[in-house]
N, C-alpha and C positions, 0 to 999 in steps of 0.2 A: 504494498498500500505505499509506504515511505518512497520508492521505486516512482511508484504512477503518479504520484504530486510532485516528484519532483522534476518529470519531466514534463507534465503540464506549466508549472510555474515556468520553465527555461522556457519553454514551447511559447506561453503566452507573452513572456518578455523577447523573445526574438521577432512574432507578427508584430506587437507593437511598435517595435524600435522599424520595421519595415515599413509599416502600414505608415507611420508616423511623419517616417522623413519625406516618403514620395508625396504625400499630402500638404506637410508643412510650407516647402519649396524646392525648386529643382537643384538647386546647388546641395541643399541638405539630401534630396536624395542622390545625387553625383558623391556627396561626402560618404556616407555611408556604405556606399556601392562598391565605390574604391576600397575601403574599408575591408569591407570583406575578399574583396579580389585579392588584396595581399593576404590575406590569412587563406584563401582557399588555395595560392599559390604555391605558400609555406605547407602547406595539409598536403598539395599532388606533390610535392617536389620530396617530401617525406618517402610518400608512398612508393615513388620511381629510384629512391636513393639518389637523389641529385640536387646539390645545393650549388647554383650559381647566382650569385649577389647579382651580376649583372640582368640576369631576366626582370629583376625587381624594376631597375632601373628601365628596360625598354616600358614596363607596363607602364611605369609613371607618365615616361615621355611621348608614350600614343593617346593614354587616358586625359591626357592634357590637349594635347595634337588633336584629337578629336571633337575635343566639346568647345574648345577654345579659337581655334584655329578651322575657316574653312578649310576642310579636306576636297579634294577636285574627288569629281564622281569614277574618274575612270580608277584610281587610288582605292576608293572604298569600295567598290564592284570586283578588281580585282582580287583584294585581299578577303573579299567575301565567298569568290569562287575559290582561293584556297583554302581556306578553310573548309567550306563545305566537303571538299575532295579528302581532306585529312579527316572530318567526319566519318566520311564512309570509307575509309581506309580503318577506320576503328571499328565499324561495324563491323567489315569484315574479315578483322581481328577477331572478334566478338565471337563472331558463328561457325571458322572454319578453323582459327588456330589455337589450339589449346593453351600456350603458355603464349601472351602479347612481347614479341623480342622488344627489348628496350635497349636498344644500343646506343652510345651515347651519341651520335648523330641524332639519332629518332628521338632521345629525350627532349633535347633543341627542341625540334618541328614538332612534338606534340604538345611540350609546353606552352610554347606561343599560339600555335595556330587550333589548338585544343582547349586551352582556360584563356591565354590570356585575351585571345581574339572574340572568344566567346561572349567576354567581360561585356567587352566593346561596345558587342550589337546589342548584347541585354542593355545596356545602358544608352543605346542609341533608338530603341525601339520608341519609348513616349514620344519622341520631338516627329515634327513633321516637317517636310523638305523646307520650309518657313521659320523652321527652328521653335516652330512654340510647342511650348509643353504641356502633353495629356497624358495626365497621371493615369487615369484610366484603362488606358492600353497596361501597364505593367501590373498594374493591380488586379484589372483584370485576367491578365496571362498567372499571375501568382496566385487568385481564386481557383483559375482552371486544375492549375498543378496540384494542389492542396485538395479540391472536389476530386479529382482524378485517384490521388496516393489516397484518400482516405476512404472510397469507396473501392478501391481496388483489394486494400487490407481487410475491409469487414465481407464484400464477398466473397472474395478468398477464403477468409476463416472459418465461416460459417456455409459457404456452400463448394470450396473450393477443392477436385479431384483430380483433375489433369496437371501435371507440373509444368510449367511455361517452358521453363531452363532450369533443370535443379543440378545441372554441375557448377553454376555461376550463384544461382539464387534458391536455394532448396523451398524455402517458401514460399517463392511466388509462383501462381496459378493462371491457368487459360479463363477460369470463372472470373479470378480476380480481375484480372485486365480487361476482361469485355466488361464486368460490372465498374469496375475506373471508365472505359471508355464511355459506355453511354450515358454514366452520369457526368461528364463532362461535356458530353454534347447538349443538355439538360440544362449547366451550367452556363454553356456558351446561351441556350435561351433567355435564360433569367439573366446574363449582364446585358443581355441587348433591351428586354424591357425596361431593363434601371436606369443604364445610360443611353446619351443620346449620342452614340458615335459611329460605327460601324452598324450593317446591316445584319440582320440575322442569321443571311447565309456565310457571311466573312467570320461571324462568330464562332458560326460550327467548323466551320475547316480550322480555323485558329484551335478550337477543341480537340479536333482531330490531330492535326500536328502537335501539339503539346501532349497529348495522349501519348500517341505513336512513339515519337521522338523522345519524350520524356522518361518512355519506361524504358526504349534503348540506351540513354545517357544513363540511369541508375542501372541496368547492368554493366555498362563499361564500367563504372567507377568500381562497380562489384568484382568484378574480373581483376582490375587494380587492388581492390582491398585482400584479395583471397590470395595472389601473387605474393603482396607483401607479408601475411601472412596475421592480418591485424581486422579486427571485427568492425572498428571505427576509423576515420579519418583523421580524427582528431577529440580534443576530450572539453572543446572550449564550452560546449553546449551539454549540461548535464543531461545525461539519462536520452540524449540523440546523439552524442556525440561529437563532428564539426562541422563548421559553415558547410565544407567542402558537400558533406552527405546529406545538407539539407538544401543545397542549390544544384547538385548533379544536376536534377531531371532538368531544370528551367535554363541552365548553363548549355547544355548539350542540343536543346531545342531551338534558343535563342538565334541562331542563324539563321532556321528554316523559317523561323515565325517572324524577322525584320525581311526576310527575302521575300516572303508573300507579302507585308505591308509596303512593302516598296511597290510591288508588281501592281497592287489596286489601285495606288496611290500614283501611279503615271499611267495606268488605262483608265482613270476616273476622270 
């Protein structure tokens, strides 16, 4: 019971920090997510046994360049497609390779294009092409992730019979994934009705993207943790693990979400 209270309390604080920073101001949002990005980078580098201080400098430089300097679209799109390519390579490693090979050069590439760039695109999501700040988008995505994860857990625990990927995550089930998937779609519909933003179709598509790619991101992180021989990526959140444990799903999904939002922005 004590562990349950601890988990609930730390989760409540985490949600308050996230939602509070997003709603208060765009700079509080950027500041909190920048702090989270440093923590996640530290936790991830511990998982792959790779500690290079210069990566933190890249993160700092890229972060400020992205949000305070007008980056040409060609650079943004080029970087995005490299990121998506690396994401798909990690998916291939998840599905077809027993142990993800993490030689020295790959550690550099994955750290930059898997973790650092995902944070870049995650923090770009609430800004439109005119740099207007739209917090509903980032809050909506977080709600979709939380709905998907919560109902995947509840459905899997009560009705799960078929394992989704037992070699990596023995507790995940096909029934749990489907429960989270359809709950996220319903969540997308509700977000449409309670927000004056995108159409209902777009929120449903975003829910599908978040559910599918969020689950993949969680499995990839689970594989990194299994290879490292640890249960959690960190200990900063009692009862939950590390910040990376909490953001792995939305981080992996964020470049795909950003791409979709850019496409509908250009065609509208």
